[in-house]
A tleap script that builds the chain and sets N, CA, C and O, in Angstrom:
source leaprc.protein.ff14SB
mol = sequence {
  NMET ARG LEU SER LEU GLU ALA LEU VAL HIE
  SER ILE GLY PHE ASP ALA ALA ILE PHE GLU
  ASN ALA ALA ALA LEU LEU ALA PHE ALA ARG
  LEU HIE GLU ALA ARG CYS ILE ILE SER ASP
  LEU ARG MET PRO GLY MET SER GLY LEU GLU
  LEU VAL ARG HIE LEU ALA GLN ALA ALA PRO
  HIE ILE PRO VAL ILE LEU VAL SER ALA TYR
  VAL THR GLU THR LEU VAL GLU GLN ALA ALA
  THR ALA GLY ALA LEU CYS LEU LEU LYS LYS
  PRO ILE THR PRO SER ILE ILE ILE ALA LYS
  LEU ARG ASN VAL MET ALA HIE GLY CASP
}
set mol.1.N position { -15.766 -7.492 0.918 }
set mol.1.CA position { -15.878 -6.577 -0.315 }
set mol.1.C position { -15.249 -6.800 -1.433 }
set mol.1.O position { -15.752 -6.779 -2.557 }
set mol.2.N position { -13.818 -7.083 -1.074 }
set mol.2.CA position { -12.741 -7.265 -2.133 }
set mol.2.C position { -13.244 -8.286 -2.995 }
set mol.2.O position { -13.183 -8.161 -4.219 }
set mol.3.N position { -13.777 -9.370 -2.390 }
set mol.3.CA position { -14.136 -10.564 -3.304 }
set mol.3.C position { -15.097 -10.056 -4.422 }
set mol.3.O position { -14.946 -10.147 -5.640 }
set mol.4.N position { -16.237 -9.435 -3.638 }
set mol.4.CA position { -17.360 -9.140 -4.595 }
set mol.4.C position { -16.927 -8.047 -5.700 }
set mol.4.O position { -17.326 -8.029 -6.864 }
set mol.5.N position { -16.043 -7.154 -5.111 }
set mol.5.CA position { -15.581 -6.029 -6.372 }
set mol.5.C position { -14.739 -6.950 -7.295 }
set mol.5.O position { -14.778 -6.600 -8.474 }
set mol.6.N position { -14.166 -7.786 -7.093 }
set mol.6.CA position { -13.365 -8.669 -7.866 }
set mol.6.C position { -14.006 -9.480 -9.004 }
set mol.6.O position { -13.686 -9.623 -10.184 }
set mol.7.N position { -15.237 -10.069 -8.099 }
set mol.7.CA position { -16.219 -10.857 -9.257 }
set mol.7.C position { -16.781 -9.803 -10.068 }
set mol.7.O position { -16.910 -10.073 -11.262 }
set mol.8.N position { -17.185 -8.522 -9.629 }
set mol.8.CA position { -17.861 -7.773 -10.383 }
set mol.8.C position { -16.837 -7.113 -11.625 }
set mol.8.O position { -17.128 -7.192 -12.819 }
set mol.9.N position { -15.820 -6.574 -11.198 }
set mol.9.CA position { -14.780 -6.396 -12.385 }
set mol.9.C position { -14.550 -7.658 -13.417 }
set mol.9.O position { -14.377 -7.491 -14.624 }
set mol.10.N position { -14.569 -8.754 -12.867 }
set mol.10.CA position { -14.330 -10.052 -13.960 }
set mol.10.C position { -15.751 -10.252 -14.679 }
set mol.10.O position { -15.724 -10.678 -15.833 }
set mol.11.N position { -16.790 -10.022 -14.179 }
set mol.11.CA position { -18.088 -10.162 -14.756 }
set mol.11.C position { -18.306 -9.392 -15.817 }
set mol.11.O position { -19.181 -9.780 -16.591 }
set mol.12.N position { -17.498 -7.968 -16.167 }
set mol.12.CA position { -17.640 -7.138 -17.196 }
set mol.12.C position { -16.395 -7.190 -17.817 }
set mol.12.O position { -16.055 -6.183 -18.436 }
set mol.13.N position { -15.470 -8.360 -17.779 }
set mol.13.CA position { -14.539 -8.700 -18.921 }
set mol.13.C position { -13.084 -8.096 -18.615 }
set mol.13.O position { -12.135 -8.220 -19.389 }
set mol.14.N position { -13.035 -7.468 -17.459 }
set mol.14.CA position { -11.600 -7.068 -17.043 }
set mol.14.C position { -11.042 -7.525 -15.898 }
set mol.14.O position { -11.732 -7.721 -14.897 }
set mol.15.N position { -9.742 -7.739 -15.928 }
set mol.15.CA position { -8.850 -8.436 -15.134 }
set mol.15.C position { -8.683 -7.702 -13.682 }
set mol.15.O position { -8.620 -6.473 -13.634 }
set mol.16.N position { -8.616 -8.475 -12.544 }
set mol.16.CA position { -8.462 -7.968 -11.149 }
set mol.16.C position { -7.593 -8.670 -10.271 }
set mol.16.O position { -7.487 -9.892 -10.373 }
set mol.17.N position { -6.978 -8.043 -9.443 }
set mol.17.CA position { -6.336 -8.405 -8.300 }
set mol.17.C position { -6.825 -7.547 -7.066 }
set mol.17.O position { -7.120 -6.351 -7.068 }
set mol.18.N position { -6.842 -8.425 -6.029 }
set mol.18.CA position { -6.970 -8.080 -4.920 }
set mol.18.C position { -5.826 -7.934 -3.555 }
set mol.18.O position { -4.982 -8.794 -3.307 }
set mol.19.N position { -5.958 -7.037 -2.995 }
set mol.19.CA position { -5.021 -6.670 -1.840 }
set mol.19.C position { -5.253 -6.633 -0.710 }
set mol.19.O position { -6.217 -5.876 -0.596 }
set mol.20.N position { -4.847 -7.132 0.607 }
set mol.20.CA position { -5.541 -6.910 1.835 }
set mol.20.C position { -5.333 -5.527 2.621 }
set mol.20.O position { -6.014 -5.129 3.566 }
set mol.21.N position { -4.176 -4.843 1.986 }
set mol.21.CA position { -4.154 -3.498 2.301 }
set mol.21.C position { -3.141 -2.771 1.389 }
set mol.21.O position { -2.677 -3.348 0.405 }
set mol.22.N position { -2.711 -1.190 1.791 }
set mol.22.CA position { -2.284 -0.601 0.505 }
set mol.22.C position { -0.936 -0.699 0.677 }
set mol.22.O position { -0.343 -0.010 -0.154 }
set mol.23.N position { -0.090 -1.384 1.557 }
set mol.23.CA position { 1.179 -1.641 1.347 }
set mol.23.C position { 1.277 -2.907 0.655 }
set mol.23.O position { 2.210 -2.949 -0.147 }
set mol.24.N position { 0.672 -3.801 0.733 }
set mol.24.CA position { 0.449 -4.943 -0.493 }
set mol.24.C position { 0.369 -4.600 -1.668 }
set mol.24.O position { 1.101 -5.161 -2.484 }
set mol.25.N position { -0.519 -3.608 -2.078 }
set mol.25.CA position { -0.854 -3.216 -3.385 }
set mol.25.C position { 0.580 -2.298 -3.823 }
set mol.25.O position { 1.085 -2.494 -4.928 }
set mol.26.N position { 1.053 -1.502 -3.063 }
set mol.26.CA position { 2.323 -0.722 -3.331 }
set mol.26.C position { 3.387 -1.884 -3.634 }
set mol.26.O position { 3.997 -1.768 -4.697 }
set mol.27.N position { 3.623 -2.780 -2.980 }
set mol.27.CA position { 4.531 -4.023 -3.177 }
set mol.27.C position { 4.652 -4.647 -4.400 }
set mol.27.O position { 5.667 -5.164 -4.867 }
set mol.28.N position { 3.283 -4.548 -5.009 }
set mol.28.CA position { 2.905 -5.425 -6.272 }
set mol.28.C position { 3.846 -5.267 -7.330 }
set mol.28.O position { 3.983 -4.068 -7.573 }
set mol.29.N position { 4.466 -5.906 -7.971 }
set mol.29.CA position { 5.596 -5.663 -9.036 }
set mol.29.C position { 4.977 -5.317 -10.258 }
set mol.29.O position { 5.713 -5.073 -11.214 }
set mol.30.N position { 3.768 -5.256 -10.390 }
set mol.30.CA position { 3.057 -5.102 -12.049 }
set mol.30.C position { 2.317 -3.987 -11.695 }
set mol.30.O position { 1.510 -3.527 -12.503 }
set mol.31.N position { 2.480 -3.465 -10.563 }
set mol.31.CA position { 1.265 -2.118 -10.050 }
set mol.31.C position { 1.319 -1.055 -11.343 }
set mol.31.O position { 0.238 -0.682 -11.799 }
set mol.32.N position { 2.445 -0.608 -11.884 }
set mol.32.CA position { 2.389 0.110 -12.910 }
set mol.32.C position { 1.575 -0.095 -13.974 }
set mol.32.O position { 1.292 0.796 -14.775 }
set mol.33.N position { 1.125 -1.358 -14.044 }
set mol.33.CA position { 0.397 -1.680 -15.355 }
set mol.33.C position { -1.127 -1.835 -14.943 }
set mol.33.O position { -1.923 -2.314 -15.750 }
set mol.34.N position { -1.562 -1.387 -13.563 }
set mol.34.CA position { -2.730 -1.132 -13.447 }
set mol.34.C position { -3.426 -0.114 -14.172 }
set mol.34.O position { -2.831 0.916 -14.489 }
set mol.35.N position { -4.669 -0.303 -14.477 }
set mol.35.CA position { -5.520 1.019 -15.149 }
set mol.35.C position { -6.514 1.449 -14.358 }
set mol.35.O position { -7.308 2.241 -14.865 }
set mol.36.N position { -6.657 1.154 -13.337 }
set mol.36.CA position { -7.590 1.547 -12.300 }
set mol.36.C position { -7.309 0.998 -11.020 }
set mol.36.O position { -6.876 -0.154 -10.974 }
set mol.37.N position { -7.517 1.752 -9.799 }
set mol.37.CA position { -7.473 0.861 -8.368 }
set mol.37.C position { -8.835 1.548 -7.688 }
set mol.37.O position { -9.276 2.694 -7.775 }
set mol.38.N position { -9.316 0.372 -6.975 }
set mol.38.CA position { -10.301 0.990 -6.202 }
set mol.38.C position { -10.035 0.596 -4.615 }
set mol.38.O position { -9.660 -0.541 -4.327 }
set mol.39.N position { -10.207 1.392 -3.821 }
set mol.39.CA position { -9.758 1.324 -2.538 }
set mol.39.C position { -10.567 1.959 -1.553 }
set mol.39.O position { -11.099 3.049 -1.767 }
set mol.40.N position { -10.702 1.248 -0.341 }
set mol.40.CA position { -11.352 1.521 0.736 }
set mol.40.C position { -10.922 2.856 1.120 }
set mol.40.O position { -9.812 3.135 0.668 }
set mol.41.N position { -11.586 3.954 1.967 }
set mol.41.CA position { -11.135 5.132 2.592 }
set mol.41.C position { -10.229 4.763 3.632 }
set mol.41.O position { -9.045 5.084 3.737 }
set mol.42.N position { -11.027 3.942 4.503 }
set mol.42.CA position { -10.494 3.681 5.851 }
set mol.42.C position { -9.709 1.922 5.995 }
set mol.42.O position { -10.397 0.905 5.911 }
set mol.43.N position { -8.396 1.908 6.188 }
set mol.43.CA position { -7.731 0.815 5.859 }
set mol.43.C position { -6.580 0.897 7.081 }
set mol.43.O position { -6.157 2.013 7.383 }
set mol.44.N position { -6.105 -0.226 7.742 }
set mol.44.CA position { -5.159 -0.287 8.497 }
set mol.44.C position { -4.010 0.246 7.924 }
set mol.44.O position { -4.033 0.352 6.698 }
set mol.45.N position { -2.875 0.657 8.593 }
set mol.45.CA position { -1.886 1.284 8.055 }
set mol.45.C position { -1.879 2.548 7.295 }
set mol.45.O position { -1.719 3.643 7.835 }
set mol.46.N position { -2.053 2.375 6.052 }
set mol.46.CA position { -2.111 3.654 5.154 }
set mol.46.C position { -3.938 3.828 4.691 }
set mol.46.O position { -4.643 2.925 4.238 }
set mol.47.N position { -4.301 5.068 4.941 }
set mol.47.CA position { -5.525 5.133 4.634 }
set mol.47.C position { -5.799 5.508 3.090 }
set mol.47.O position { -4.904 6.095 2.480 }
set mol.48.N position { -6.812 5.240 2.543 }
set mol.48.CA position { -7.005 5.712 1.159 }
set mol.48.C position { -6.500 6.935 0.659 }
set mol.48.O position { -5.897 7.112 -0.399 }
set mol.49.N position { -6.825 7.804 1.573 }
set mol.49.CA position { -6.433 9.151 0.936 }
set mol.49.C position { -4.735 9.387 0.910 }
set mol.49.O position { -4.126 10.162 0.173 }
set mol.50.N position { -4.195 8.519 1.895 }
set mol.50.CA position { -2.855 8.553 1.962 }
set mol.50.C position { -2.178 7.653 0.508 }
set mol.50.O position { -1.095 7.878 -0.033 }
set mol.51.N position { -2.975 6.836 0.209 }
set mol.51.CA position { -2.684 6.035 -0.921 }
set mol.51.C position { -2.766 6.756 -2.274 }
set mol.51.O position { -1.949 6.612 -3.183 }
set mol.52.N position { -3.874 7.566 -2.302 }
set mol.52.CA position { -4.075 8.345 -3.557 }
set mol.52.C position { -3.029 9.373 -3.676 }
set mol.52.O position { -2.648 9.783 -4.772 }
set mol.53.N position { -2.525 9.828 -2.454 }
set mol.53.CA position { -1.418 10.709 -2.496 }
set mol.53.C position { -0.030 10.240 -2.881 }
set mol.53.O position { 0.727 11.057 -3.405 }
set mol.54.N position { 0.358 9.035 -2.673 }
set mol.54.CA position { 1.503 8.368 -2.620 }
set mol.54.C position { 1.288 7.795 -4.345 }
set mol.54.O position { 2.271 7.573 -5.051 }
set mol.55.N position { 0.250 7.664 -4.708 }
set mol.55.CA position { 0.110 7.234 -6.188 }
set mol.55.C position { 0.494 8.527 -7.011 }
set mol.55.O position { 1.408 8.636 -7.828 }
set mol.56.N position { -0.452 9.516 -6.590 }
set mol.56.CA position { -0.425 10.526 -7.467 }
set mol.56.C position { 1.165 11.007 -7.548 }
set mol.56.O position { 1.378 11.815 -8.453 }
set mol.57.N position { 2.260 10.649 -6.775 }
set mol.57.CA position { 3.532 10.886 -6.908 }
set mol.57.C position { 4.338 9.726 -7.734 }
set mol.57.O position { 5.182 9.940 -8.604 }
set mol.58.N position { 3.898 8.471 -7.276 }
set mol.58.CA position { 4.819 7.288 -7.723 }
set mol.58.C position { 4.030 6.800 -8.981 }
set mol.58.O position { 4.769 6.172 -9.740 }
set mol.59.N position { 2.798 6.903 -9.400 }
set mol.59.CA position { 2.052 6.409 -10.489 }
set mol.59.C position { 0.851 7.229 -10.833 }
set mol.59.O position { -0.266 6.753 -10.631 }
set mol.60.N position { 0.986 8.355 -11.308 }
set mol.60.CA position { 0.019 9.381 -11.473 }
set mol.60.C position { -0.994 8.941 -12.561 }
set mol.60.O position { -2.148 9.371 -12.552 }
set mol.61.N position { -0.524 8.051 -13.523 }
set mol.61.CA position { -1.437 7.588 -14.793 }
set mol.61.C position { -2.361 6.720 -14.160 }
set mol.61.O position { -3.215 6.355 -14.967 }
set mol.62.N position { -2.548 6.161 -12.809 }
set mol.62.CA position { -3.468 5.100 -12.435 }
set mol.62.C position { -4.710 5.846 -11.741 }
set mol.62.O position { -4.532 6.451 -10.683 }
set mol.63.N position { -5.930 5.795 -12.335 }
set mol.63.CA position { -7.126 6.524 -11.457 }
set mol.63.C position { -7.172 5.666 -10.318 }
set mol.63.O position { -6.784 4.507 -10.177 }
set mol.64.N position { -7.766 6.523 -9.473 }
set mol.64.CA position { -8.285 5.863 -8.180 }
set mol.64.C position { -9.601 5.972 -7.774 }
set mol.64.O position { -9.968 7.116 -7.503 }
set mol.65.N position { -10.367 5.123 -7.666 }
set mol.65.CA position { -11.751 5.302 -6.744 }
set mol.65.C position { -11.769 4.801 -5.637 }
set mol.65.O position { -11.466 3.655 -5.307 }
set mol.66.N position { -12.235 5.910 -4.842 }
set mol.66.CA position { -12.254 5.593 -3.119 }
set mol.66.C position { -13.711 5.183 -2.975 }
set mol.66.O position { -14.638 5.668 -3.623 }
set mol.67.N position { -13.796 4.309 -2.125 }
set mol.67.CA position { -15.153 3.944 -1.489 }
set mol.67.C position { -15.182 4.088 0.267 }
set mol.67.O position { -14.224 4.168 1.036 }
set mol.68.N position { -16.454 4.086 0.523 }
set mol.68.CA position { -16.274 4.636 2.042 }
set mol.68.C position { -17.849 4.515 2.696 }
set mol.68.O position { -18.684 5.211 2.119 }
set mol.69.N position { -18.224 3.875 3.595 }
set mol.69.CA position { -19.358 4.058 4.379 }
set mol.69.C position { -19.676 5.485 5.021 }
set mol.69.O position { -20.716 5.959 5.478 }
set mol.70.N position { -18.475 5.950 4.891 }
set mol.70.CA position { -18.674 7.591 5.868 }
set mol.70.C position { -18.416 8.926 4.750 }
set mol.70.O position { -17.560 9.768 5.020 }
set mol.71.N position { -19.158 9.013 3.611 }
set mol.71.CA position { -18.854 9.997 3.163 }
set mol.71.C position { -19.607 11.154 3.510 }
set mol.71.O position { -20.828 11.235 3.643 }
set mol.72.N position { -18.395 12.399 3.697 }
set mol.72.CA position { -19.242 13.576 3.837 }
set mol.72.C position { -18.441 14.553 2.537 }
set mol.72.O position { -17.544 14.162 1.790 }
set mol.73.N position { -19.046 15.812 2.565 }
set mol.73.CA position { -18.818 16.798 1.704 }
set mol.73.C position { -16.999 17.111 1.880 }
set mol.73.O position { -16.384 17.221 0.820 }
set mol.74.N position { -16.340 17.221 2.968 }
set mol.74.CA position { -15.125 17.296 3.514 }
set mol.74.C position { -14.503 16.193 2.715 }
set mol.74.O position { -13.597 16.419 1.913 }
set mol.75.N position { -14.962 15.074 2.923 }
set mol.75.CA position { -14.156 14.131 2.252 }
set mol.75.C position { -14.123 13.886 0.887 }
set mol.75.O position { -13.145 13.440 0.287 }
set mol.76.N position { -15.150 14.166 0.415 }
set mol.76.CA position { -15.159 14.005 -1.073 }
set mol.76.C position { -14.334 15.377 -1.559 }
set mol.76.O position { -14.034 15.334 -2.753 }
set mol.77.N position { -13.933 16.527 -0.890 }
set mol.77.CA position { -13.255 17.328 -1.300 }
set mol.77.C position { -11.844 17.198 -1.288 }
set mol.77.O position { -11.074 17.655 -2.133 }
set mol.78.N position { -11.428 16.264 0.157 }
set mol.78.CA position { -10.118 15.858 0.402 }
set mol.78.C position { -9.618 14.877 -0.982 }
set mol.78.O position { -8.596 15.058 -1.644 }
set mol.79.N position { -10.672 13.786 -1.197 }
set mol.79.CA position { -10.261 13.099 -2.019 }
set mol.79.C position { -10.015 13.697 -3.260 }
set mol.79.O position { -8.846 13.715 -3.647 }
set mol.80.N position { -10.810 14.147 -3.895 }
set mol.80.CA position { -10.612 15.198 -5.073 }
set mol.80.C position { -9.429 15.999 -5.198 }
set mol.80.O position { -8.853 16.156 -6.274 }
set mol.81.N position { -9.041 16.531 -4.060 }
set mol.81.CA position { -7.845 17.432 -4.020 }
set mol.81.C position { -6.729 16.416 -3.971 }
set mol.81.O position { -5.732 16.703 -4.634 }
set mol.82.N position { -6.721 15.232 -3.274 }
set mol.82.CA position { -5.413 14.389 -3.243 }
set mol.82.C position { -5.280 13.585 -4.855 }
set mol.82.O position { -4.232 13.040 -5.202 }
set mol.83.N position { -6.360 13.624 -5.617 }
set mol.83.CA position { -6.252 13.282 -6.891 }
set mol.83.C position { -6.891 11.990 -7.461 }
set mol.83.O position { -6.779 11.526 -8.595 }
set mol.84.N position { -7.772 11.402 -6.121 }
set mol.84.CA position { -8.862 10.375 -6.534 }
set mol.84.C position { -9.970 10.922 -7.807 }
set mol.84.O position { -10.358 12.074 -8.006 }
set mol.85.N position { -10.262 9.851 -8.454 }
set mol.85.CA position { -11.255 10.014 -9.283 }
set mol.85.C position { -12.504 10.239 -8.914 }
set mol.85.O position { -13.226 10.968 -9.593 }
set mol.86.N position { -12.935 9.643 -7.784 }
set mol.86.CA position { -14.437 9.802 -7.123 }
set mol.86.C position { -14.027 9.135 -5.876 }
set mol.86.O position { -13.047 8.423 -5.652 }
set mol.87.N position { -15.055 9.546 -5.061 }
set mol.87.CA position { -15.399 9.012 -3.640 }
set mol.87.C position { -16.687 8.417 -3.560 }
set mol.87.O position { -17.651 9.166 -3.399 }
set mol.88.N position { -16.891 6.946 -3.663 }
set mol.88.CA position { -18.396 6.492 -3.699 }
set mol.88.C position { -18.921 6.012 -2.577 }
set mol.88.O position { -18.048 5.404 -1.957 }
set mol.89.N position { -20.233 6.003 -1.880 }
set mol.89.CA position { -20.657 5.907 -0.928 }
set mol.89.C position { -21.097 4.129 -0.914 }
set mol.89.O position { -21.806 3.573 -1.753 }
set mol.90.N position { -20.457 3.504 0.262 }
set mol.90.CA position { -20.993 2.256 0.238 }
set mol.90.C position { -22.370 2.038 1.050 }
set mol.90.O position { -22.499 2.713 2.072 }
set mol.91.N position { -23.411 1.157 0.689 }
set mol.91.CA position { -22.976 0.002 -0.372 }
set mol.91.C position { -22.811 0.524 -1.556 }
set mol.91.O position { -23.512 1.503 -1.813 }
set mol.92.N position { -22.033 0.122 -2.403 }
set mol.92.CA position { -21.540 0.706 -3.745 }
set mol.92.C position { -22.659 0.058 -4.714 }
set mol.92.O position { -22.910 -1.139 -4.570 }
set mol.93.N position { -23.263 0.724 -5.586 }
set mol.93.CA position { -24.257 0.380 -6.389 }
set mol.93.C position { -23.422 -0.412 -7.621 }
set mol.93.O position { -22.445 0.149 -8.119 }
set mol.94.N position { -23.856 -1.755 -8.096 }
set mol.94.CA position { -22.883 -2.100 -9.112 }
set mol.94.C position { -22.849 -1.386 -10.479 }
set mol.94.O position { -21.864 -1.488 -11.210 }
set mol.95.N position { -24.013 -0.610 -10.841 }
set mol.95.CA position { -23.968 -0.013 -12.111 }
set mol.95.C position { -23.317 0.979 -11.849 }
set mol.95.O position { -22.597 1.167 -12.829 }
set mol.96.N position { -23.108 1.841 -11.005 }
set mol.96.CA position { -22.098 2.812 -10.829 }
set mol.96.C position { -20.833 2.811 -10.897 }
set mol.96.O position { -20.206 3.793 -11.295 }
set mol.97.N position { -20.235 1.623 -10.487 }
set mol.97.CA position { -19.106 1.214 -10.202 }
set mol.97.C position { -18.708 0.456 -12.001 }
set mol.97.O position { -17.615 0.577 -12.553 }
set mol.98.N position { -19.550 -0.055 -12.409 }
set mol.98.CA position { -19.335 -0.472 -13.845 }
set mol.98.C position { -19.115 0.474 -14.836 }
set mol.98.O position { -18.206 0.399 -15.662 }
set mol.99.N position { -20.165 1.612 -14.742 }
set mol.99.CA position { -19.964 2.912 -15.540 }
set mol.99.C position { -18.562 3.588 -15.142 }
set mol.99.O position { -17.838 4.149 -15.965 }
set mol.100.N position { -18.329 3.488 -14.039 }
set mol.100.CA position { -16.758 4.309 -13.840 }
set mol.100.C position { -15.783 3.543 -14.235 }
set mol.100.O position { -14.781 4.029 -14.759 }
set mol.101.N position { -15.919 2.346 -14.058 }
set mol.101.CA position { -14.751 1.593 -14.727 }
set mol.101.C position { -14.600 1.513 -16.371 }
set mol.101.O position { -13.543 1.646 -16.989 }
set mol.102.N position { -15.813 1.283 -16.889 }
set mol.102.CA position { -15.921 1.423 -18.384 }
set mol.102.C position { -15.504 2.724 -18.798 }
set mol.102.O position { -15.010 2.717 -19.925 }
set mol.103.N position { -15.548 3.811 -18.252 }
set mol.103.CA position { -15.520 4.952 -18.673 }
set mol.103.C position { -13.815 5.008 -18.561 }
set mol.103.O position { -13.161 5.126 -19.598 }
set mol.104.N position { -13.198 4.923 -17.342 }
set mol.104.CA position { -11.875 4.579 -17.192 }
set mol.104.C position { -11.019 3.888 -18.332 }
set mol.104.O position { -10.005 4.373 -18.834 }
set mol.105.N position { -11.623 2.628 -18.668 }
set mol.105.CA position { -10.924 1.647 -19.464 }
set mol.105.C position { -11.115 2.464 -20.913 }
set mol.105.O position { -10.104 2.581 -21.606 }
set mol.106.N position { -12.158 2.937 -21.313 }
set mol.106.CA position { -12.391 3.416 -22.817 }
set mol.106.C position { -11.652 4.892 -22.796 }
set mol.106.O position { -11.009 5.270 -23.776 }
set mol.107.N position { -11.783 5.657 -21.669 }
set mol.107.CA position { -11.025 7.054 -22.059 }
set mol.107.C position { -9.920 7.276 -21.046 }
set mol.107.O position { -9.590 8.459 -20.964 }
set mol.108.N position { -9.327 6.524 -20.331 }
set mol.108.CA position { -8.481 6.755 -19.405 }
set mol.108.C position { -8.516 7.873 -18.355 }
set mol.108.O position { -7.568 8.452 -17.826 }
set mol.109.N position { -9.937 8.052 -18.166 }
set mol.109.CA position { -9.871 9.055 -16.885 }
set mol.109.C position { -11.481 8.720 -16.247 }
set mol.109.O position { -11.873 9.292 -15.230 }
savepdb mol mol.pdb
quit
């Protein structure tokens, strides 16, 4: 999925970097240059919700889009409360992720 998202982001003219887990992302030297982060909700080590909470403190200017195959109303509420831009259900419709990314890049939200 990471490679597919990277290809999709590149196809609409934006740069992308992929990471195997949240720790690798957080260790990225140019993290503060990110304009948007797309993260799975379920990951080994740190969950997507934990990542959003961490970024809300460390880099609040970076919007985060979460994705999961297991979306519930409770998870949507938890993602919003944590500060995520949205929680999208897998499989992700390319047009939806493209619209979200273009909105973020054009308006910063």
